[in-house]
MARPARO-904331 format. One record per residue: residue number from 0; z, y, x of N, C-alpha, C, CB in turn. Coordinates in steps of 0.05 Angstrom, whole numbers, m for minus. Glycine has a CB too. Layout:
REM residues N
+-------+--------+--------+--------+--------+--------+--------+--------+--------+--------+--------+--------+--------+
: nuvex :     nw :     nv :     nu :    caw :    cav :    cau :     cw :     cv :     cu :    cbw :    cbv :    cbu :
+-------+--------+--------+--------+--------+--------+--------+--------+--------+--------+--------+--------+--------+
:   NUM :      Z :      Y :      X :      Z :      Y :      X :      Z :      Y :      X :      Z :      Y :      X :
...
+-------+--------+--------+--------+--------+--------+--------+--------+--------+--------+--------+--------+--------+
END
This chain:
REM residues 24
+-------+--------+--------+--------+--------+--------+--------+--------+--------+--------+--------+--------+--------+
: nuvex :     nw :     nv :     nu :    caw :    cav :    cau :     cw :     cv :     cu :    cbw :    cbv :    cbu :
+-------+--------+--------+--------+--------+--------+--------+--------+--------+--------+--------+--------+--------+
:     0 :     m1 :    m25 :     22 :     m3 :      0 :     m6 :     m1 :     23 :     18 :     30 :      2 :    m37 :
:     1 :     18 :     30 :     39 :     19 :     49 :     54 :      0 :     49 :     70 :     39 :     51 :     65 :
:     2 :    m12 :     29 :     77 :    m41 :     28 :     95 :    m63 :     43 :     80 :    m54 :     m5 :     99 :
:     3 :    m63 :     35 :     51 :    m88 :     44 :     36 :    m88 :     81 :     38 :    m86 :     30 :      0 :
:     4 :    m57 :     84 :     34 :    m55 :    114 :     25 :    m60 :    127 :     54 :    m23 :    123 :     10 :
:     5 :    m49 :    119 :     71 :    m54 :    128 :     96 :    m81 :    134 :    103 :    m44 :    110 :    111 :
:     6 :    m99 :    117 :     97 :   m128 :    109 :    106 :   m143 :    133 :     91 :   m139 :     76 :     94 :
:     7 :   m135 :    138 :     59 :   m143 :    154 :     48 :   m139 :    183 :     53 :   m139 :    147 :     30 :
:     8 :   m116 :    187 :     66 :   m104 :    214 :     71 :   m122 :    219 :     98 :    m66 :    215 :     75 :
:     9 :   m128 :    203 :    112 :   m141 :    206 :    135 :   m174 :    211 :    135 :   m134 :    184 :    149 :
:    10 :   m181 :    198 :    113 :   m207 :    207 :    106 :   m212 :    234 :     86 :   m219 :    185 :     94 :
:    11 :   m189 :    244 :     72 :   m193 :    264 :     66 :   m186 :    293 :     87 :   m182 :    263 :     42 :
:    12 :   m166 :    287 :    106 :   m170 :    301 :    125 :   m191 :    311 :    145 :   m159 :    295 :    133 :
:    13 :   m206 :    283 :    149 :   m227 :    284 :    163 :   m247 :    296 :    150 :   m232 :    264 :    171 :
:    14 :   m254 :    296 :    128 :   m271 :    311 :    108 :   m271 :    343 :    107 :   m264 :    303 :     83 :
:    15 :   m242 :    346 :    110 :   m235 :    376 :    113 :   m239 :    387 :    144 :   m203 :    380 :    104 :
:    16 :   m234 :    371 :    156 :   m235 :    383 :    191 :   m269 :    383 :    192 :   m218 :    355 :    223 :
:    17 :   m284 :    363 :    183 :   m315 :    364 :    189 :   m329 :    383 :    174 :   m328 :    338 :    183 :
:    18 :   m314 :    396 :    149 :   m326 :    418 :    138 :   m317 :    446 :    147 :   m324 :    416 :    112 :
:    19 :   m295 :    446 :    162 :   m290 :    469 :    176 :   m310 :    470 :    199 :   m262 :    470 :    185 :
:    20 :   m305 :    451 :    215 :   m325 :    454 :    237 :   m354 :    458 :    232 :   m324 :    431 :    252 :
:    21 :   m366 :    456 :    216 :   m391 :    457 :    206 :   m399 :    486 :    193 :   m392 :    434 :    187 :
:    22 :   m380 :    500 :    182 :   m375 :    526 :    177 :   m389 :    543 :    196 :   m349 :    530 :    176 :
:    23 :   m405 :    561 :    185 :   m420 :    580 :    206 :   m399 :    599 :    219 :   m445 :    598 :    191 :
+-------+--------+--------+--------+--------+--------+--------+--------+--------+--------+--------+--------+--------+
END
């Protein structure tokens, strides 16, 4: 359970970071 939540959180954080990095 905790692993699934952690993985989902990591995916969300990664998406946010990618969005910030790709901002002009």
